LOMARBA-33252 format. One record per residue (C-alpha): residue in one letter; residue number from 1; x, y, z. Coordinates in steps of 0.001 Angstrom, whole numbers. Layout:
<resn: a resi: NUM east: X north: Y up: Z>
...
This chain:
<resn: m resi: 1 east: -20002 north: -50146 up: -17280>
<resn: k resi: 2 east: -16341 north: -51348 up: -16545>
<resn: k resi: 3 east: -13333 north: -49196 up: -15971>
<resn: f resi: 4 east: -10053 north: -49619 up: -17343>
<resn: i resi: 5 east: -6706 north: -48576 up: -15717>
<resn: f resi: 6 east: -3616 north: -48474 up: -17832>
<resn: i resi: 7 east: -269 north: -49050 up: -16001>
<resn: i resi: 8 east: 2807 north: -47662 up: -18656>
<resn: f resi: 9 east: 5535 north: -47282 up: -16491>
<resn: k resi: 10 east: 8748 north: -47802 up: -18402>
<resn: r resi: 11 east: 11020 north: -49376 up: -15922>
<resn: r resi: 12 east: 10918 north: -53455 up: -15190>
<resn: y resi: 13 east: 11900 north: -53581 up: -11783>
<resn: r resi: 14 east: 8896 north: -50960 up: -10411>
<resn: r resi: 15 east: 6910 north: -53712 up: -11178>
<resn: i resi: 16 east: 7756 north: -55396 up: -7320>
<resn: a resi: 17 east: 6629 north: -51466 up: -6398>
<resn: m resi: 18 east: 2612 north: -52859 up: -7421>
<resn: n resi: 19 east: 3172 north: -55850 up: -6260>
<resn: n resi: 20 east: -315 north: -58073 up: -7474>
<resn: f resi: 21 east: -2115 north: -55278 up: -8121>
<resn: l resi: 22 east: -546 north: -55131 up: -11700>
<resn: y resi: 23 east: -1559 north: -58673 up: -12499>
<resn: s resi: 24 east: -5017 north: -58702 up: -10908>
<resn: k resi: 25 east: -6881 north: -57972 up: -14376>
<resn: q resi: 26 east: -9768 north: -57419 up: -12426>
<resn: i resi: 27 east: -10666 north: -56035 up: -9338>
<resn: g resi: 28 east: -14484 north: -55579 up: -9038>
<resn: s resi: 29 east: -14886 north: -53106 up: -11937>
<resn: y resi: 30 east: -12415 north: -51965 up: -13057>
<resn: r resi: 31 east: -10503 north: -53722 up: -15368>
<resn: i resi: 32 east: -6261 north: -53535 up: -15131>
<resn: v resi: 33 east: -4494 north: -53757 up: -18320>
<resn: n resi: 34 east: -908 north: -54313 up: -17715>
<resn: l resi: 35 east: 1531 north: -52347 up: -20937>
<resn: s resi: 36 east: 4317 north: -51697 up: -18376>
<resn: g resi: 37 east: 8211 north: -52538 up: -19373>
<resn: p resi: 38 east: 11007 north: -50953 up: -21957>
<resn: f resi: 39 east: 8976 north: -52003 up: -24745>
<resn: l resi: 40 east: 4847 north: -52702 up: -23979>
<resn: w resi: 41 east: 4668 north: -49484 up: -22713>
<resn: f resi: 42 east: 5123 north: -47137 up: -25555>
<resn: i resi: 43 east: 1858 north: -48857 up: -26811>
<resn: g resi: 44 east: 429 north: -47251 up: -23902>
<resn: y resi: 45 east: 1020 north: -44180 up: -23852>
<resn: v resi: 46 east: -104 north: -43897 up: -27469>
<resn: i resi: 47 east: -3490 north: -44833 up: -26057>
<resn: y resi: 48 east: -3214 north: -42662 up: -23512>
<resn: k resi: 49 east: -2454 north: -39304 up: -25961>
<resn: l resi: 50 east: -5519 north: -40232 up: -28295>
<resn: d resi: 51 east: -7563 north: -39407 up: -24849>
<resn: i resi: 52 east: -10814 north: -41920 up: -26411>
<resn: s resi: 53 east: -12853 north: -42582 up: -23688>
<resn: k resi: 54 east: -13561 north: -40960 up: -19848>
<resn: k resi: 55 east: -13672 north: -44255 up: -18863>
<resn: f resi: 56 east: -9517 north: -44880 up: -19294>
<resn: k resi: 57 east: -7174 north: -43549 up: -16635>
<resn: f resi: 58 east: -3777 north: -44701 up: -17475>
<resn: i resi: 59 east: -713 north: -44643 up: -14338>
<resn: s resi: 60 east: 2763 north: -44402 up: -14919>
<resn: c resi: 61 east: 5457 north: -44091 up: -12113>
<resn: d resi: 62 east: 8281 north: -42092 up: -11000>
<resn: a resi: 63 east: 7752 north: -39977 up: -14329>
<resn: n resi: 64 east: 9074 north: -42338 up: -16143>
<resn: p resi: 65 east: 6849 north: -40841 up: -18433>
<resn: f resi: 66 east: 5889 north: -38134 up: -16952>
<resn: l resi: 67 east: 1520 north: -37722 up: -17606>
<resn: k resi: 68 east: 390 north: -34065 up: -17951>
<resn: n resi: 69 east: -2669 north: -35214 up: -18677>
<resn: i resi: 70 east: -5168 north: -34623 up: -15505>
<resn: q resi: 71 east: -8263 north: -35577 up: -16692>
<resn: n resi: 72 east: -7531 north: -39125 up: -17483>
<resn: s resi: 73 east: -3586 north: -39973 up: -15850>
<resn: i resi: 74 east: -2147 north: -40144 up: -12439>
<resn: n resi: 75 east: 2059 north: -39809 up: -11965>
<resn: i resi: 76 east: 2819 north: -42300 up: -8714>
<resn: w resi: 77 east: 5977 north: -41581 up: -6839>
<resn: f resi: 78 east: 7312 north: -45229 up: -5193>
<resn: g resi: 79 east: 10215 north: -44836 up: -3060>
<resn: g resi: 80 east: 9792 north: -41521 up: -1275>
<resn: t resi: 81 east: 6999 north: -39100 up: 76>
<resn: n resi: 82 east: 6125 north: -35647 up: -1977>
<resn: y resi: 83 east: 9040 north: -34360 up: -1191>
<resn: k resi: 84 east: 10080 north: -36591 up: -3736>
<resn: i resi: 85 east: 8489 north: -35352 up: -6696>
<resn: e resi: 86 east: 10818 north: -33233 up: -8780>
<resn: d resi: 87 east: 9788 north: -29200 up: -8579>
<resn: k resi: 88 east: 8616 north: -28761 up: -12208>
<resn: y resi: 89 east: 6248 north: -31233 up: -11695>
<resn: q resi: 90 east: 5168 north: -29709 up: -8141>
<resn: s resi: 91 east: 2339 north: -28030 up: -9575>
<resn: h resi: 92 east: 652 north: -31234 up: -11374>
<resn: k resi: 93 east: -2720 north: -32222 up: -9184>
<resn: n resi: 94 east: -2235 north: -35200 up: -10736>
<resn: n resi: 95 east: 487 north: -36586 up: -9005>
<resn: c resi: 96 east: 647 north: -39562 up: -5753>
<resn: v resi: 97 east: 2550 north: -41103 up: -3388>
<resn: v resi: 98 east: 2399 north: -44476 up: -1534>
<resn: t resi: 99 east: 4909 north: -43024 up: 1733>
<resn: a resi: 100 east: 3502 north: -40057 up: 4188>
<resn: s resi: 101 east: 4650 north: -39390 up: 7122>
<resn: i resi: 102 east: 3900 north: -36981 up: 10077>
<resn: f resi: 103 east: 6416 north: -33884 up: 8321>
<resn: t resi: 104 east: 4426 north: -34716 up: 5395>
<resn: e resi: 105 east: 1362 north: -34043 up: 3491>
<resn: r resi: 106 east: -671 north: -36857 up: 2982>
<resn: e resi: 107 east: -3228 north: -35314 up: 690>
<resn: r resi: 108 east: -2274 north: -37237 up: -2772>
<resn: y resi: 109 east: -1032 north: -40400 up: -881>
<resn: l resi: 110 east: -2945 north: -43864 up: -2118>
<resn: q resi: 111 east: -3408 north: -46390 up: -418>
<resn: f resi: 112 east: -2888 north: -50288 up: -2070>
<resn: y resi: 113 east: -3820 north: -53673 up: -184>
<resn: p resi: 114 east: -2633 north: -57508 up: -620>
<resn: c resi: 115 east: -4608 north: -59371 up: -3634>
<resn: n resi: 116 east: -4230 north: -62759 up: -4829>
<resn: l resi: 117 east: -2363 north: -64049 up: -1869>
<resn: i resi: 118 east: -386 north: -67324 up: -2333>
<resn: k resi: 119 east: -2616 north: -70335 up: -1585>
<resn: k resi: 120 east: -486 north: -73630 up: -40>
<resn: v resi: 121 east: 2519 north: -72303 up: 1781>
<resn: s resi: 122 east: 5324 north: -74393 up: 3918>
<resn: f resi: 123 east: 6619 north: -73373 up: 7258>
<resn: s resi: 124 east: 8511 north: -76560 up: 7368>
<resn: n resi: 125 east: 12016 north: -74646 up: 8061>
<resn: p resi: 126 east: 11445 north: -70951 up: 8507>
<resn: k resi: 127 east: 13887 north: -68228 up: 8473>
<resn: i resi: 128 east: 13609 north: -64347 up: 9327>
<resn: a resi: 129 east: 13751 north: -63030 up: 6303>
<resn: i resi: 130 east: 14692 north: -59209 up: 6068>
<resn: a resi: 131 east: 14999 north: -57247 up: 2939>
<resn: m resi: 132 east: 15537 north: -53117 up: 3347>
<resn: k resi: 133 east: 17548 north: -50504 up: 2433>
<resn: v resi: 134 east: 20060 north: -48626 up: 5111>
<resn: s resi: 135 east: 22315 north: -45600 up: 4223>
<resn: h resi: 136 east: 26387 north: -46461 up: 5763>
<resn: s resi: 137 east: 26354 north: -41883 up: 5698>
<resn: s resi: 138 east: 25013 north: -40236 up: 8795>
<resn: s resi: 139 east: 24915 north: -36711 up: 9362>
<resn: e resi: 140 east: 26273 north: -35556 up: 12820>
<resn: e resi: 141 east: 23173 north: -34285 up: 13863>
<resn: v resi: 142 east: 20771 north: -37045 up: 13419>
<resn: r resi: 143 east: 24285 north: -39419 up: 14977>
<resn: l resi: 144 east: 23856 north: -37000 up: 18258>
<resn: i resi: 145 east: 19985 north: -37010 up: 18270>
<resn: w resi: 146 east: 19864 north: -40986 up: 17994>
<resn: e resi: 147 east: 23073 north: -41286 up: 21116>
<resn: k resi: 148 east: 20427 north: -38877 up: 22563>
<resn: k resi: 149 east: 17058 north: -40681 up: 21807>
<resn: k resi: 150 east: 18647 north: -44239 up: 21889>
<resn: k resi: 151 east: 17744 north: -45697 up: 24464>
<resn: l resi: 152 east: 13965 north: -44465 up: 24403>
<resn: l resi: 153 east: 13321 north: -45307 up: 20768>
<resn: t resi: 154 east: 14312 north: -48562 up: 21351>
<resn: e resi: 155 east: 12143 north: -48973 up: 24270>
<resn: n resi: 156 east: 9775 north: -47632 up: 22454>
<resn: l resi: 157 east: 8955 north: -47913 up: 18558>
<resn: s resi: 158 east: 5924 north: -45934 up: 17897>
<resn: l resi: 159 east: 7895 north: -42749 up: 19427>
<resn: i resi: 160 east: 9386 north: -42063 up: 16198>
<resn: d resi: 161 east: 5882 north: -41707 up: 14733>
<resn: n resi: 162 east: 4741 north: -39099 up: 17729>
<resn: e resi: 163 east: 4741 north: -35471 up: 16549>
<resn: k resi: 164 east: 5923 north: -34873 up: 20534>
<resn: f resi: 165 east: 8443 north: -36489 up: 19930>
<resn: w resi: 166 east: 9962 north: -34256 up: 17414>
<resn: d resi: 167 east: 9742 north: -30937 up: 19683>
<resn: f resi: 168 east: 12263 north: -30571 up: 20571>
<resn: l resi: 169 east: 13044 north: -30132 up: 16982>
<resn: k resi: 170 east: 13767 north: -26795 up: 14827>
<resn: g resi: 171 east: 12989 north: -25955 up: 11588>
<resn: d resi: 172 east: 10817 north: -26500 up: 8558>
<resn: n resi: 173 east: 8904 north: -30043 up: 7764>
<resn: k resi: 174 east: 11371 north: -30652 up: 5561>
<resn: r resi: 175 east: 14272 north: -31019 up: 7566>
<resn: k resi: 176 east: 12650 north: -32796 up: 10130>
<resn: q resi: 177 east: 11427 north: -35213 up: 7388>
<resn: g resi: 178 east: 15564 north: -35684 up: 6357>
<resn: i resi: 179 east: 16448 north: -36085 up: 10387>
<resn: y resi: 180 east: 13582 north: -38494 up: 11077>
<resn: i resi: 181 east: 14998 north: -40473 up: 7703>
<resn: g resi: 182 east: 18155 north: -40587 up: 9574>
<resn: i resi: 183 east: 17017 north: -41542 up: 12525>
<resn: k resi: 184 east: 14855 north: -44509 up: 11431>
<resn: n resi: 185 east: 18229 north: -45581 up: 9822>
<resn: l resi: 186 east: 19700 north: -45781 up: 12035>
<resn: m resi: 187 east: 17301 north: -47181 up: 13872>
<resn: r resi: 188 east: 16786 north: -50224 up: 10948>
<resn: i resi: 189 east: 21119 north: -50882 up: 11754>
<resn: h resi: 190 east: 20551 north: -51163 up: 15939>
<resn: l resi: 191 east: 17370 north: -53664 up: 15484>
<resn: i resi: 192 east: 19022 north: -55894 up: 12336>
<resn: k resi: 193 east: 22083 north: -56430 up: 14009>
<resn: k resi: 194 east: 20267 north: -57459 up: 17055>
<resn: i resi: 195 east: 18469 north: -60032 up: 15293>
<resn: k resi: 196 east: 21484 north: -61416 up: 13305>
<resn: e resi: 197 east: 23230 north: -61249 up: 17034>
<resn: k resi: 198 east: 20748 north: -63164 up: 18739>
<resn: f resi: 199 east: 19085 north: -65136 up: 15391>
<resn: k resi: 200 east: 22543 north: -65724 up: 13462>
<resn: d resi: 201 east: 22553 north: -67833 up: 10253>
<resn: k resi: 202 east: 18775 north: -68638 up: 10349>
<resn: c resi: 203 east: 18476 north: -64684 up: 9033>
<resn: i resi: 204 east: 18247 north: -64233 up: 5392>
<resn: i resi: 205 east: 19732 north: -60717 up: 4959>
<resn: v resi: 206 east: 19013 north: -59323 up: 1733>
<resn: g resi: 207 east: 20582 north: -55821 up: 697>
<resn: t resi: 208 east: 24069 north: -55218 up: -966>
<resn: e resi: 209 east: 24733 north: -52575 up: 1767>
<resn: w resi: 210 east: 24465 north: -54810 up: 3971>
<resn: k resi: 211 east: 27053 north: -56825 up: 2834>
<resn: d resi: 212 east: 30188 north: -53851 up: 4885>
<resn: i resi: 213 east: 28030 north: -54982 up: 7932>
<resn: f resi: 214 east: 27008 north: -59143 up: 7913>
<resn: e resi: 215 east: 29490 north: -61021 up: 4491>
<resn: d resi: 216 east: 26771 north: -62924 up: 4389>
<resn: s resi: 217 east: 23975 north: -61221 up: 3232>
<resn: l resi: 218 east: 22533 north: -61076 up: -216>
<resn: e resi: 219 east: 23346 north: -58878 up: -2487>
<resn: s resi: 220 east: 20056 north: -56329 up: -3958>
<resn: n resi: 221 east: 17696 north: -57990 up: -6769>
<resn: f resi: 222 east: 15307 north: -56537 up: -8673>
<resn: d resi: 223 east: 13305 north: -59705 up: -9840>
<resn: i resi: 224 east: 10056 north: -60284 up: -8624>
<resn: n resi: 225 east: 10634 north: -63853 up: -8375>
<resn: f resi: 226 east: 13454 north: -63583 up: -5846>
<resn: m resi: 227 east: 12031 north: -61322 up: -3445>
<resn: k resi: 228 east: 9260 north: -63890 up: -3813>
<resn: k resi: 229 east: 11150 north: -66853 up: -2598>
<resn: i resi: 230 east: 12697 north: -64892 up: 37>
<resn: y resi: 231 east: 9509 north: -64282 up: 1910>
<resn: r resi: 232 east: 7775 north: -67252 up: 1362>
<resn: g resi: 233 east: 7482 north: -69712 up: 4005>
<resn: n resi: 234 east: 10168 north: -67671 up: 5764>
<resn: i resi: 235 east: 8932 north: -65336 up: 8768>
<resn: c resi: 236 east: 10061 north: -61616 up: 7419>
<resn: v resi: 237 east: 10443 north: -58757 up: 9409>
<resn: d resi: 238 east: 9094 north: -55225 up: 8273>
<resn: l resi: 239 east: 10120 north: -52163 up: 10421>
<resn: l resi: 240 east: 8010 north: -49927 up: 7628>
<resn: p resi: 241 east: 9296 north: -47433 up: 5294>
<resn: k resi: 242 east: 12087 north: -45293 up: 5559>
<resn: d resi: 243 east: 10485 north: -42169 up: 5284>
<resn: g resi: 244 east: 6979 north: -42997 up: 6260>
<resn: d resi: 245 east: 4359 north: -44950 up: 8578>
<resn: e resi: 246 east: 2222 north: -47095 up: 6259>
<resn: v resi: 247 east: 651 north: -50335 up: 7501>
<resn: l resi: 248 east: 51 north: -51850 up: 4561>
<resn: n resi: 249 east: 3316 north: -51286 up: 2213>
<resn: t resi: 250 east: 5530 north: -52280 up: -611>
<resn: r resi: 251 east: 7342 north: -54843 up: 1021>
<resn: s resi: 252 east: 4439 north: -55768 up: 4221>
<resn: i resi: 253 east: 2144 north: -56634 up: 1388>
<resn: g resi: 254 east: 4210 north: -57884 up: -826>
<resn: i resi: 255 east: 5551 north: -60264 up: 2171>
<resn: i resi: 256 east: 1543 north: -61041 up: 2636>
<resn: e resi: 257 east: 950 north: -62049 up: -735>
<resn: n resi: 258 east: 3943 north: -64101 up: -1748>
<resn: g resi: 259 east: 3273 north: -66157 up: 1346>
<resn: g resi: 260 east: 5683 north: -64866 up: 4461>
<resn: i resi: 261 east: 4441 north: -64333 up: 8018>
<resn: l resi: 262 east: 4140 north: -60793 up: 8330>
<resn: i resi: 263 east: 6317 north: -59349 up: 11639>
<resn: q resi: 264 east: 6143 north: -55253 up: 11850>
<resn: a resi: 265 east: 6657 north: -52431 up: 14384>
<resn: r resi: 266 east: 4074 north: -50884 up: 15601>
<resn: n resi: 267 east: 2843 north: -47454 up: 15245>
<resn: f resi: 268 east: -692 north: -45526 up: 15546>
<resn: n resi: 269 east: -2643 north: -46859 up: 12611>
<resn: t resi: 270 east: -1707 north: -51100 up: 13805>
<resn: n resi: 271 east: -5042 north: -51385 up: 14927>
<resn: t resi: 272 east: -6824 north: -49745 up: 12204>
<resn: f resi: 273 east: -5465 north: -52559 up: 9715>
<resn: f resi: 274 east: -4187 north: -55557 up: 11809>
<resn: p resi: 275 east: -7309 north: -54774 up: 14826>
<resn: e resi: 276 east: -7204 north: -59165 up: 14711>
<resn: l resi: 277 east: -3769 north: -59584 up: 14368>
<resn: s resi: 278 east: -1535 north: -56856 up: 16517>
<resn: n resi: 279 east: -975 north: -58763 up: 18944>
<resn: l resi: 280 east: -232 north: -62031 up: 17249>
<resn: i resi: 281 east: 2517 north: -59989 up: 14757>
<resn: t resi: 282 east: 3280 north: -56023 up: 16239>
<resn: f resi: 283 east: 6256 north: -55275 up: 18398>
<resn: n resi: 284 east: 7252 north: -52096 up: 19932>
<resn: s resi: 285 east: 10552 north: -52321 up: 21251>
<resn: e resi: 286 east: 13597 north: -54062 up: 20680>
<resn: k resi: 287 east: 13196 north: -56340 up: 23461>
<resn: e resi: 288 east: 9379 north: -57492 up: 21961>
<resn: l resi: 289 east: 10776 north: -58151 up: 18448>
<resn: l resi: 290 east: 13704 north: -60738 up: 19228>
<resn: d resi: 291 east: 10358 north: -61800 up: 22084>
<resn: l resi: 292 east: 8168 north: -62248 up: 19191>
<resn: l resi: 293 east: 10225 north: -64212 up: 16770>
<resn: e resi: 294 east: 11519 north: -66701 up: 19410>
<resn: k resi: 295 east: 8157 north: -67543 up: 19896>
<resn: l resi: 296 east: 6903 north: -67759 up: 16691>
<resn: f resi: 297 east: 9267 north: -70790 up: 16095>
<resn: s resi: 298 east: 7616 north: -72341 up: 18187>
<resn: q resi: 299 east: 3664 north: -71917 up: 16625>
<resn: d resi: 300 east: 2409 north: -73134 up: 14062>
<resn: l resi: 301 east: 3158 north: -70905 up: 11058>
<resn: g resi: 302 east: 502 north: -71881 up: 8781>
<resn: n resi: 303 east: -2827 north: -71199 up: 11025>
<resn: l resi: 304 east: -785 north: -68259 up: 11667>
<resn: y resi: 305 east: -466 north: -67545 up: 7640>
<resn: q resi: 306 east: -4050 north: -68353 up: 7476>
<resn: k resi: 307 east: -5047 north: -65642 up: 9286>
<resn: f resi: 308 east: -3976 north: -63415 up: 6841>
<resn: l resi: 309 east: -5698 north: -65514 up: 3778>
<resn: d resi: 310 east: -8859 north: -64859 up: 5985>
<resn: k resi: 311 east: -8378 north: -60952 up: 5953>
<resn: f resi: 312 east: -7208 north: -61098 up: 2321>
<resn: q resi: 313 east: -7629 north: -62974 up: -201>
<resn: g resi: 314 east: -11318 north: -63016 up: -2615>
<resn: k resi: 315 east: -11986 north: -59545 up: -587>
<resn: n resi: 316 east: -11350 north: -57255 up: -3771>
<resn: l resi: 317 east: -10102 north: -54492 up: -929>
<resn: n resi: 318 east: -7962 north: -52994 up: -4468>
<resn: e resi: 319 east: -11399 north: -51483 up: -5913>
<resn: k resi: 320 east: -11071 north: -49016 up: -3140>
<resn: t resi: 321 east: -7938 north: -48458 up: -4555>
<resn: c resi: 322 east: -9443 north: -47819 up: -8186>
<resn: e resi: 323 east: -12237 north: -45677 up: -7244>
<resn: r resi: 324 east: -9413 north: -43291 up: -6079>
<resn: i resi: 325 east: -7333 north: -43337 up: -8656>
<resn: f resi: 326 east: -10270 north: -42258 up: -11215>
<resn: s resi: 327 east: -11577 north: -39570 up: -8192>
<resn: i resi: 328 east: -8132 north: -37666 up: -8674>
């Protein structure tokens, strides 16, 4: 018997975060019904309130709207860990997150997978595509830690997701998570500066916050087709989420689905998700990052992209995600 998953969040820009899962329609025995956006969401909300079948499950994002019925719905919080869940909603058991770290809980974590990849991609004139947020404000404590640990971290990027590395830091996990985010932010800025310095006009940098550093960077744009064009046929850098350690995160999934060559910072999860690709697409230091980018410009990127197709196309990996949604 088929089960139905209704997507009923209000904000259009969150469609980017759900990538091709939102448009899959059929995943194994699950039917995906996309009623997201400022108008259709209300139709979905009415069906949710009627609560007419145990085979219906409803998903909202960022509490807009918030779905209270734990039997037939979940609330996904994008762009943050469990600390993003507003206090007034924390007690609800149907909250889920798509980001977690060594300082946050993983009990309510929901994993998505790439699907419906673009099959034909031209890599005739690849650029280095970088699309990620940064902040220009850092506390004095974060700046001091970064200056002290910068050499160590840039020579071994995965240290930042190693609990033992943080033994010097006092306080509860929420405080540590804030410092962790701050250090990752400064690491992003440092590494992207190094990429831009070496590869210059081969880079496409997207994000309004980057304009204070690179005049030729592009404004942030939440249009789905815009990001598809940025990724397609390019070498796309992912330094993992700003507040977590997910290998298959919103950005990396979008890169893979839309015809980009993902290159990614390595961590403890890399070999779980990319056992056959880790030596080809991951790096663990500033030097490895720059060397990998240089190497990729002389490789057959079409053959490398075929490896992503072989791994994810037609595998219905998100059926596990659908099962998890119904189990919450």
